C-alpha positions in Angstrom: 36.3 42.9 -97.6 39.9 43.8 -98.5 42.3 44.4 -95.6 44.1 47.7 -96.2 47.9 47.8 -96.1 50.2 50.8 -95.8 54.0 50.7 -96.4 56.4 53.4 -95.3 60.0 53.8 -96.6 61.4 50.3 -96.9 57.8 49.0 -96.9 57.0 51.3 -99.8 60.0 49.8 -101.7 59.2 46.2 -100.8 55.6 46.6 -102.0 56.6 48.2 -105.2 59.3 45.6 -105.9 56.8 42.8 -105.2 54.3 44.3 -107.6 56.9 44.6 -110.4 58.3 48.1 -109.9 62.0 49.0 -110.2 63.6 49.7 -106.8 67.2 50.5 -106.3 69.8 53.0 -104.9 69.1 56.3 -106.6 71.9 58.1 -108.5 70.6 61.2 -106.7 72.2 60.1 -103.4 70.7 60.6 -100.0 67.2 62.0 -99.5 67.4 63.6 -96.0 65.4 66.1 -94.1 61.9 67.5 -94.9 61.1 67.3 -98.6 58.1 68.7 -100.4 56.0 66.2 -102.4 53.4 67.4 -104.9 50.0 65.8 -104.9 49.8 64.4 -108.5 46.4 62.8 -108.1 44.1 62.8 -105.1 42.9 59.4 -103.9 39.5 59.5 -102.2 41.0 59.3 -98.7 43.4 62.2 -99.2 41.0 65.0 -98.4 41.6 68.7 -98.1 43.2 70.9 -100.7 46.9 70.9 -99.9 48.8 70.9 -103.3 51.8 69.4 -101.6 53.0 67.7 -98.4 56.2 68.6 -96.5 57.3 65.3 -94.9 60.7 64.1 -93.5 62.6 61.4 -95.3 65.8 59.4 -95.0 66.7 57.1 -97.9 69.1 56.3 -100.7 67.0 53.5 -102.3 63.7 54.5 -104.0 61.1 53.4 -106.4 62.5 54.4 -109.8 59.7 52.9 -111.8 56.2 52.4 -110.3 54.5 49.0 -110.8 51.9 48.9 -113.5 49.2 48.2 -110.8 50.0 51.4 -109.0 49.4 55.1 -109.5 51.8 57.8 -108.2 49.9 60.3 -106.0 53.0 62.0 -104.4 56.1 63.1 -106.3 59.1 65.4 -106.1 62.0 66.0 -108.4 64.2 63.9 -106.0 61.6 61.1 -105.5 59.2 60.9 -108.5 57.3 58.0 -107.1 57.1 59.1 -103.4 53.5 57.9 -102.9 51.7 55.0 -104.6 48.1 53.9 -104.4 47.5 50.4 -105.7 44.7 49.9 -108.2 43.0 47.2 -106.0 42.2 50.0 -103.6 43.6 48.0 -100.6 47.2 49.2 -100.6 49.0 52.5 -100.3 52.7 53.3 -99.7 55.0 56.3 -99.1 58.7 56.8 -99.3 58.7 59.7 -96.7 58.2 59.2 -92.9 55.1 61.0 -91.5 56.0 59.5 -88.1 59.3 61.4 -87.7 59.5 64.2 -85.2 61.6 67.3 -85.9 64.1 66.2 -83.3 64.4 62.7 -84.8 64.8 64.1 -88.3 67.6 66.3 -87.1 69.3 63.4 -85.2 69.0 61.1 -88.2 70.5 63.7 -90.6 73.4 64.3 -88.2 74.0 60.5 -88.0 74.5 60.5 -91.8 77.3 63.0 -91.5 80.4 61.4 -93.1 78.2 59.1 -95.2 76.3 61.8 -97.1 77.9 65.1 -98.4 78.0 68.0 -95.9 75.8 70.1 -98.2 73.1 67.4 -98.1 73.3 67.3 -94.3 73.2 71.1 -94.0 70.2 71.3 -96.4 68.4 68.6 -94.5 68.9 70.4 -91.2 67.7 73.7 -92.6 64.6 72.0 -94.1 63.3 71.2 -90.6 62.4 74.9 -90.3 59.8 74.4 -93.0 56.3 73.6 -91.5 55.5 69.9 -91.5 52.4 68.3 -93.0 53.1 64.9 -91.4 50.1 65.2 -89.0 47.8 65.7 -92.0 49.3 62.8 -93.8 49.0 60.6 -90.7 45.3 61.4 -90.5 44.8 60.4 -94.1 46.7 57.2 -93.6 44.4 56.5 -90.6 41.4 57.1 -92.7 42.7 54.8 -95.4 43.3 52.0 -92.8 39.8 52.5 -91.4 38.1 52.1 -94.8 37.9 48.3 -94.4 
């Protein structure tokens, strides 16, 4: 049996890089706060019918080109390869952080003040008022890990 693997944020980037993707600092700058990621394809373990997931993020680097062995299942204009499912069926990775609480998302955005433009920080702080889908995504990640 295959041992499932999940990568979050830097883990997502490391997995994509190791599999031949292009990972580097994005020209778009900081991704902060709660972003909305469209479901572009629905892997078997991602149940329900949500067309998108609102999940917190904090990154500058991202997967600019997905590896040939991966399919993008979450995307946004800011992060076009936000979620990858690997064709061997044993690996999945996400740029956003479903484990972040609202308070942590706010604190992390404030910590970036002076490093990221004020408008990016203010937008990130305002984004936390949008309902989060992190709990749903965490459930799907758990189902993926239990598939072994």
